[in-house]
Residue, then its C-alpha position, 0 to 999 in steps of 0.5 A: m935767649e933766658v931759660k930757666k934750668e928747673h921749672k915745674l911742666e904743667r899738663y893742661g889736658s889736650f888745649e893747643g891754643i897759644d897766645h901770641e904775645a907770648a913770643t915776646t917773653p922768655w921762653t919757660v918751660k911753664d909756657a909749654i902745654i902738654v898735648p898727648q900724641r897718638k903716633s906709632c912708636s915704630k914712626i916716632s922711633s925712626v923720626a926721632q933717630d934721624d933728627k938726633d942724628e941731624a940736630g945732635i940732640s943729647k938722648m933722654k933717659s927713662f923717666d924710671k931713672n932718675l936725670e942728671s942735669p949739668a949744673g949737677k941738680k937730679i931731677r925726679k920722675a913724677k908719679s904719674l903722667s897727669a902730675q907735674f914733671l921736671v925736665n932739664i931743659d938745658e939739654l934740650i935747648n942747647n942742642v936745638p939747631a939754629s935752622y928752622d923748616q919753612t913753618d920756622s917752628v922748633l922741631s925736635r925728636a927725641s929717641s925711643n926712650g922718650l917721653g909720648y907728649s908734645f908742647p908747643l913752645a911759646g918762644s918760637t915764631m908763630p906761622s899764621e896757619n899754625f898756631s902751635d909748634v910741637l916738640r914730640l917725643q916719644s912715649p915710654n909705654c911704646k913697645d916696636g912691633e905692636n901694631g906700630q900702635s902707642e897706648p898711653d898709661h891710663e892707670d893715673e887718668p880717670d877721664s881717660f878711656r882706653w881705646k882697643q882697636v879691635i875691627s881692622e877692615p879697611v874703611l872707604p874714606i869719604y869727605i863732604k863738602f857743603q856750600d850755601v845749603k838752605y833748608k826751608v819749612s812751611v809755617k803751619g796755619v799759613k798757605r799763603a805764598g811765602s809762608e816758608k820759614y828757612i831753617l838754614n841760611g847759606i851755611t858752607g864747609s866741609v869735613y874730611p876723614g879723621e877729623v871731628l867736626a862739631l856743629m855748635g849753638p844755641s838751642g833753634g840755631g839749626k845744628t840738628s836740620l845741618l846734620s839731617l841734611l849731611s847724613g841725608r836724612v832730609k832733602f835740603s832746599s837749595g846749595t850743594i853737599t857732595y861725598n867724595d865730588q858725588p851727590f847722595t845715594r842710596s848706596l851711601k846709607r851703609r857707609i853712614g852711621f847715624v846715632l840719635q839724641d835718644d838712646v832707641v833701644f830695648p830696656h829688656l835686653t842686655v847689651k850683648e844681646t843687643l849688639t848681637y842681633a844688630a850684627l846679626l841684622r845688618l852685616s853682610s851675608t857673606l860672613t857666618r853667623e859666629q863671625k857677626k857674634e864675634r863682630a859684635m863682641n869686638v865692638i864691646n870690647e872697643l867701646g869698654l863694655e865688657r863688664c857691662q855686656d851681660t846687663l840689662i840696658g834698663g829704661t824709666f822704669v827698669r834698671g841697667i846701665s848708666g847713661g854714658e854706657r847706654k850712649r857707647v851701646c847706641i854708637g855702638n850700633e852703627i860702628l858695627l858696620n864700620p861705617s865711612l861717615l858716623f853722624l851724632d846728635e847731642p852725644t853728651s846730653g845728660l852726662d856728667s863732663t867726665t863721661a862726656l870727656r870719655i864720649g868725646q874721646i871715643l868720636n876722637n879715636i873713631a875718626k883716628a882710624g879714618k872715618a869722618v865724624v860729625t856731632t852737634i854739641h850744645q855747650p861742652s866742657s874745655r876738655l871736650f871742646h879741644k877734643f874737636d878738630r873743627l867747628i861750624l858755630l851756628s846763630r838762628g841758621s847762619s854761620l857765625y864761624f867756620g874752621k879748625a876749633s883751636e883757631a876760633m878764639m883766635y878769629f874772635s880775637t881779631i874782630g874785637c870779641n874777647p872774653l873779659i874774665a875767665m871763660n869756657p871756649s865753648d861759654f864764650l862762644i855759645d854766648l855770642a851766638s846768643g847774641n850776648i855779650k856780657d862780660k865780653s869786650v864790645p867790637s870797635e865796629l859794633e860800636d862805631k855801627f850804633l854811635q848816634g850823635s853823642k849818644r852810645f847805645d839806646k839801652k840801659d845797660g850801654r850795650p847793643s841788643s842781641v839782634d844786633v851782635q848777631e848781625f854783626l857776627v854773621e856780617a863779620y864772618e861773611v867778610r872774613l872767612a866766608k870767602i876763603e873757604k868756598i874757595k878752599l872747597q874748589k879745590p880737588v882732593i886726592i884720596q887713595s882707597e882700594p878698588e874692592i873697597e869702592g865697590r863694596s857699596n853697591s854689593r847687594e850681599w849686606g844684610a840678612t835674608w827673609w827667614e833670617q830677618f823673621s826668626i831673628l826677630f821673633s827671637r829677640g821679641l820673645k827676650e824683650r816681651r817676655h818679662e812684661y807679658l810674665s811680670s808678676t804683676r800680670v801674673t798675679q792679676v790673672i790668677s787673682t781673677a781666675i780664684i775670685i771666679g772659681l770661688l764665686w761658681w763654686h761647683s756650680d750645675a745647670s740643673t736648672p734654668k736659673r743655674l744654667q743662666d748663672q753659668a752662661g754669665l760665666l762664660f759670657f764674662v770669660s769671652v770678654f775678659w779674654g778679649f779685653f785683656p789681650l786687645f788693651n795689650a796689643i795697642f801698646t805694641f806700635p805705639q811704643e816701638r816706634a821710634m825703635l821701628t823708625k830708626e832700624r828701618s831708616v837704615g834698612m836693618y829689615k824688611l817691615s813684613a819680616y819685622f810685622l811677622g816676627r814681632t807679632t807671631s812672637d808674642l803668640p807664645l807669651d800670650l797662651v800662657l796666661p790662658i792657660v793658667f786662668l783656664l786650668i784654674v777655673y774650669f776645675m773649681v766651677g765644675l764645667k763639663l768634665s770631659f778632655a774633649s770638652f776642655s780642650l774644645t773650650m781652650l782653643t776657643v779662648f786662643l782664638s778670642v785671644v789671637a782675634a782680639q790681638g789682631l783688633g788691638l794691633t789694628i787700632g794702634a797701628a791707625f793711631m800711633d797715639v796711645k790715648k787715642a787708641t784707648t779711647v776708641a777700643s773701649i768704645i768698641v769693646m763696648a758695642f761688642m760686649l753688648s751685642a754679644g747675646f747675654f744682655i740682649q737677645k733681640v738686636p734690632s735688624f739695623m743693629v745686627w751687623v755690629r754681632y757678626i764683627s763681635f769676636n765676643y759675640h762668637t766665642y760666647r756662642l762657641l763656649l755655649k755650645i761646647q758645654y750645653g749644645c743639645p745633640a738633637p733638636t728635643s722638647g721638654s729639656s730644661s737646658c735646651e729650651s733655656p734661651f740662652i741654649r735655644g738653637l745651638r746644637l753641638g758640633e754646629g760651631e764651624t760658623e763661629v771658628g770661621a768668623l774667628m779665623a776669618m778676624i785672625i787674618v784681616y784685622r792682622l793684614l789692616a794693621y800691616l797696611l796701616l803700618r806700612r803706611i805710617t813707616k813711608t810718611 
């Protein structure tokens, strides 16, 4: 064997694939590719010592010292593990034993002072089931006795991510097997038989604890549909999906985490508040409040969010954390429960390659903690692609490949599809799934299939269409791999787990009590909505309106019917303004939070009744702050009845109007769940209530009288008139009592109006709850 004595050993990320042609060429160190190993220090040390005794491999010295080869040449350590470095290869090769193991691989381990990286030997014989043989050496950063974990040096690797395994709670291992899974949907507007469209056509695969399964393919290929089927969110049409060889059950929901493609979080909460509220609502009731908060902090430390834990999440109009940090917060929401299965829909969408690689490293570390991770991915970078253990390549709902991600390129090479230029593996696979074979070799079988006499393809570019390519790849997969994978799925899988862990899935000790849910949601609502309710824009709007009104009605009185009419107009404006303002604010409540409500309700985070009461009651303190400021300005500038009783009753009347109008806004918003439709309907209702309130028209036709009785403007206006100008007893000759606005109003006779407003408050909110319940069930 020809071996060059000194060569630079280059690090190519974590790519483990190797060309078989290299087996016939002289082996050099440059042919090796370094792969980081996440092995226990104690295990590596013991195995390395045993292999050293058997193979007689010399002990490698630390990189902190200069190494000397038999030829007398010194080899220096590189400054970082990411850079190139030199290895004394003579000593390694000369001590390799002549005998090999069952897989004909060369396996050599150094002592505890060696390297923590492994690389395949291109000159050794390659078994069919393992494309890379590994030479494992121990990391110099390993320290025995530190939980058996090795932590690589990240100081010189900006694209790496430091993983801190804090949660040590054991997880129930769950493996998923799915075979011939089909999913179809009805075509809208077509009611005839057979109008259903198949989204997935017989997908087969599996994923086991400790693995990351990537669902890759072009847009519309069925990735998200398959992810939803595997997570139990959607029912499949035919086929089988089992979890530890058992069908999906409701109790399994506690073992599943699902991260949506869109980051559904509250923008005005900090990272720490977001994860703390999630922990308080979702974690077991057997844990104390402090233990739940500690779990949230552990997750923050695991995901590397310590620096931004007190920063707002942010959103479209609110500056906050970065996109990668926001995605990690969403992942943290799901791993709080230490799930056995973690599903992610496009977790790297909108992120740069470095940030996406960090997310991929997080998923890889989560899987190595004993969880099964399934993620959809559109077009990952080459470094991110090699973080995946298994791969399913989808095209138009059909499977083109299922197997090890590292063997995907080798498989397509066997059927004649090879890149003709240097190409990212994911780009190559996505092109094939899209039917694009430009810059790729055309399989001979595909050429033979489309030969027509002396002519080749009946295309301008001499190549088959995308549909022909996709059909060929589907047929090739069915012939070469599909049957083999189905046979593998029949083999039993034995996973040992503790009985108490299995029994925990059926426990009813999960989550918080109803009262705890209400109090947590009330607190969360206050913190989230205070920024909106007490924003500078809204406060300025209310104060400016109050000052303008005060100046227009400056020190007015009701000594004459004309002046009385002016003040009645002021009271009418107050009743309309504090009906219109809270109503249109409340309309946005449920439509804006629909995505969050659906997400949290899908995992059983809380009961809908606790959410509804906590959400609506948290708005009340905020809704009542601005009316108080408004009345304090207007009441004394205008010069209304200066008595504590009158001021208190006026304030109470405005409060009732605000709460009643808010209830109607919640009802309209819950009925439509669409802001445009809801605001259109609300404007019509507000106009009808305002016109029938009694200021513009005194006598309403009998067939329209009913509008007055359901109008909160009408009852509020009458109460304000009674408080300010109500006559103590029926009198004649009094200008105020004979006014058309005051006639028939008696002081102390407002029970009817108060009762009507209280009834509206209750009925509107009850109706909003029922509508919201109907929406969340669909």
